C-alpha positions as CSV (number, residue, x, y, z in Angstrom):
1,M,80.7,103.7,81.3
2,K,80.9,100.9,83.9
3,P,83.5,101.7,86.8
4,M,86.6,99.6,86.4
5,N,86.6,98.9,90.3
6,E,83.8,99.6,92.5
7,E,85.9,98.6,95.7
8,I,87.5,101.1,97.9
9,L,91.0,101.8,96.5
10,P,94.1,103.2,98.2
11,L,94.9,107.0,97.3
12,Q,95.6,107.2,93.6
13,G,97.5,109.7,91.6
14,L,96.4,111.6,88.5
15,V,98.4,113.6,86.0
16,L,96.2,116.3,83.9
17,S,97.5,116.6,80.6
18,G,94.9,118.4,78.4
19,G,96.5,118.9,75.2
20,E,98.0,121.8,73.2
21,S,98.2,125.1,74.9
22,R,97.6,128.1,72.7
23,R,100.1,130.2,74.9
24,M,102.8,127.7,74.9
25,G,102.1,126.5,71.3
26,H,102.7,123.0,72.2
27,D,101.2,120.1,74.1
28,K,102.9,121.0,77.5
29,G,102.8,117.3,78.6
30,L,105.3,116.6,75.8
31,L,107.7,119.4,76.7
32,T,111.0,118.8,78.3
33,S,112.9,120.9,80.9
34,A,116.7,121.2,80.2
35,G,116.8,117.9,78.3
36,E,115.1,115.9,81.0
37,C,112.0,113.7,80.5
38,A,108.6,114.8,79.3
39,W,106.6,117.0,81.6
40,V,104.0,114.2,81.8
41,N,106.6,111.7,82.9
42,Q,108.2,114.2,85.2
43,A,104.7,114.6,87.0
44,G,104.0,110.9,86.9
45,L,107.4,110.2,88.6
46,T,106.9,112.7,91.2
47,L,103.6,111.0,92.1
48,Q,105.2,107.6,91.9
49,Q,108.0,108.5,94.3
50,A,105.5,110.0,96.7
51,G,104.0,106.6,97.0
52,V,100.8,106.3,94.8
53,P,99.9,104.5,91.6
54,V,99.9,106.8,88.5
55,H,97.1,107.6,85.9
56,V,97.5,110.0,83.1
57,M,94.4,111.7,81.9
58,I,94.4,112.6,78.1
59,Q,92.2,113.3,75.1
60,E,91.6,110.9,72.4
61,K,93.4,113.1,70.0
62,Q,96.6,113.0,72.1
63,R,96.7,109.0,72.4
64,K,99.2,108.2,69.6
65,N,101.7,110.8,70.8
66,Y,101.3,109.9,74.5
67,E,101.4,106.0,74.0
68,A,104.8,106.8,72.3
69,V,106.2,108.8,75.2
70,V,104.4,107.9,78.6
71,L,106.3,105.6,80.8
72,P,104.8,101.9,80.7
73,E,104.2,101.9,84.4
74,F,101.7,104.6,84.1
75,S,98.1,104.1,83.0
76,L,96.8,106.2,80.1
77,R,93.1,107.2,80.7
78,L,90.9,109.0,78.1
79,D,88.6,111.7,79.3
80,L,84.9,111.3,78.8
81,P,82.5,113.6,76.7
82,L,81.3,115.4,79.7
83,P,79.5,118.8,79.5
84,V,82.3,120.5,81.6
85,G,85.8,121.7,80.7
86,G,89.1,122.3,82.2
87,P,90.4,120.1,85.2
88,L,87.1,119.2,86.4
89,K,86.6,117.1,83.1
90,G,89.7,115.2,83.9
91,L,88.6,114.7,87.6
92,L,85.1,113.5,86.9
93,S,86.3,111.3,84.0
94,F,88.7,109.7,86.5
95,H,85.9,109.5,89.0
96,A,83.7,107.6,86.6
97,L,86.3,104.9,86.3
98,F,87.1,104.7,90.0
99,P,84.2,106.1,91.9
100,M,85.4,105.0,95.5
101,A,89.1,106.3,95.0
102,D,90.5,109.5,96.5
103,V,92.7,111.1,94.1
104,L,95.9,113.1,94.4
105,V,96.0,115.5,91.4
106,L,98.9,116.9,89.7
107,P,98.8,118.9,86.4
108,C,101.7,118.2,84.0
109,D,102.5,122.0,83.8
110,M,103.7,122.3,87.5
111,P,107.2,120.9,87.1
112,A,108.4,122.6,90.2
113,V,106.2,120.3,92.5
114,T,108.5,118.1,94.6
115,V,108.1,114.5,96.0
116,E,108.4,116.1,99.4
117,L,105.5,118.4,99.0
118,L,103.3,115.6,97.8
119,Q,104.3,113.6,100.7
120,E,103.5,116.3,103.1
121,L,100.0,116.7,101.5
122,I,99.6,112.9,101.7
123,R,100.5,112.9,105.6
124,F,98.0,115.8,106.0
125,Y,95.3,113.6,104.2
126,T,96.1,110.6,106.4
127,D,96.0,112.7,109.6
128,F,92.5,114.3,108.8
129,P,90.3,111.6,107.0
130,E,87.2,113.3,107.9
131,F,87.7,116.1,105.2
132,D,86.6,115.9,101.6
133,A,89.5,117.7,100.1
134,W,93.0,118.5,101.0
135,I,95.0,121.3,99.6
136,F,97.7,123.8,100.4
137,E,97.2,127.5,101.3
138,E,100.0,129.6,99.8
139,N,100.4,133.4,100.3
140,K,96.7,133.5,102.0
141,R,95.4,131.8,98.7
142,S,93.9,128.3,98.4
143,Q,95.7,126.3,95.7
144,P,93.7,123.6,94.2
145,F,96.8,122.0,92.8
146,P,98.6,119.9,93.8
147,G,95.4,118.6,95.9
148,I,93.6,115.5,97.1
149,Y,89.9,115.1,96.1
150,S,87.8,112.4,97.7
151,G,85.5,110.2,95.9
152,R,82.5,111.3,98.0
153,L,83.2,114.9,97.0
154,L,83.5,114.0,93.4
155,A,80.4,112.0,93.4
156,Q,78.6,115.0,95.0
157,V,79.7,117.1,91.9
158,Q,78.8,114.5,89.5
159,Q,75.2,114.3,91.0
160,Q,74.9,117.9,90.5
161,L,76.1,117.7,87.0
162,D,73.8,114.9,86.2
163,G,70.8,117.1,87.5
164,Q,71.9,120.1,85.6
165,L,72.4,121.7,89.0
166,L,76.2,122.5,88.6
167,P,76.4,126.4,88.6
168,H,80.2,126.6,88.1
169,H,82.9,124.3,86.5
170,S,85.8,125.8,88.6
171,L,87.6,123.8,91.3
172,M,87.2,126.7,93.6
173,Y,83.4,126.1,93.4
174,V,84.2,122.1,93.9
175,L,86.3,122.9,97.0
176,S,83.5,125.3,98.5
177,I,80.8,122.5,98.5
178,G,82.9,120.1,100.4
179,K,84.7,120.1,103.6
180,T,88.1,121.4,102.6
181,A,91.2,121.0,104.8
182,L,93.7,123.8,104.3
183,K,97.4,123.3,105.0
184,S,99.9,126.1,105.1
185,A,102.5,125.7,102.3
186,P,106.1,125.3,103.5
187,V,108.0,128.6,103.3
188,G,110.0,129.1,100.0
189,Q,107.9,126.9,98.0
190,S,105.7,129.5,96.1
191,A,107.3,128.5,92.8
192,A,105.8,125.0,93.2
193,F,102.3,126.3,92.8
194,K,102.8,128.1,89.5
195,N,101.5,126.7,86.2
196,W,104.1,127.1,83.5
197,N,101.9,128.5,80.7
198,S,104.1,130.2,78.0
199,P,107.6,130.3,76.7
200,R,108.4,133.1,79.1
201,D,107.7,130.9,82.1
202,L,110.2,128.5,80.8
203,E,112.9,131.2,80.5
204,T,112.0,132.6,84.0
205,N,111.9,129.4,85.7
206,Q,115.0,127.8,84.1
207,G,116.8,125.8,86.7
208,V,113.9,125.7,89.2
């Protein structure tokens, strides 16, 4: 697929919304919390309010439902038939469209992430441009999301994939091959780094 824009772009925002969750029993991006907007839109608005253009990565089978729900100011993008799965597939699909862009990634199932947290990460990215990825460290653990991934790092991963040299499809591997900047997470923000994966998570985090 030909890249949509080969020029260097400002930081872009990407919502990952990969489809129905077996544990949740529903497409998580279409869920709502306490009668609010769908999670996919909540994530998009959080990115938008942090100051970045918003793209939403979905699968072809999700298109009809998402076209009816996703806010018109967000750009729907279809993932590519790449030989990888999980979040990396969405990241590399986005990279194929915008190979020169750095991207701030937020999965749709992290509704406790705040605008302020993303703005803090963006400032960190701006202050330390020599790195390849910028993420938080929370409770002594590297947190791949929310995170910023440079186009040059994703190009390195794609090159390994093309040469059948990519040994792992995890984001922790991706972070390990680049120069990753770690920022200590703000105190009291541990809930922001949790993925909501089951109905129990909805009950436990109600009101977060």
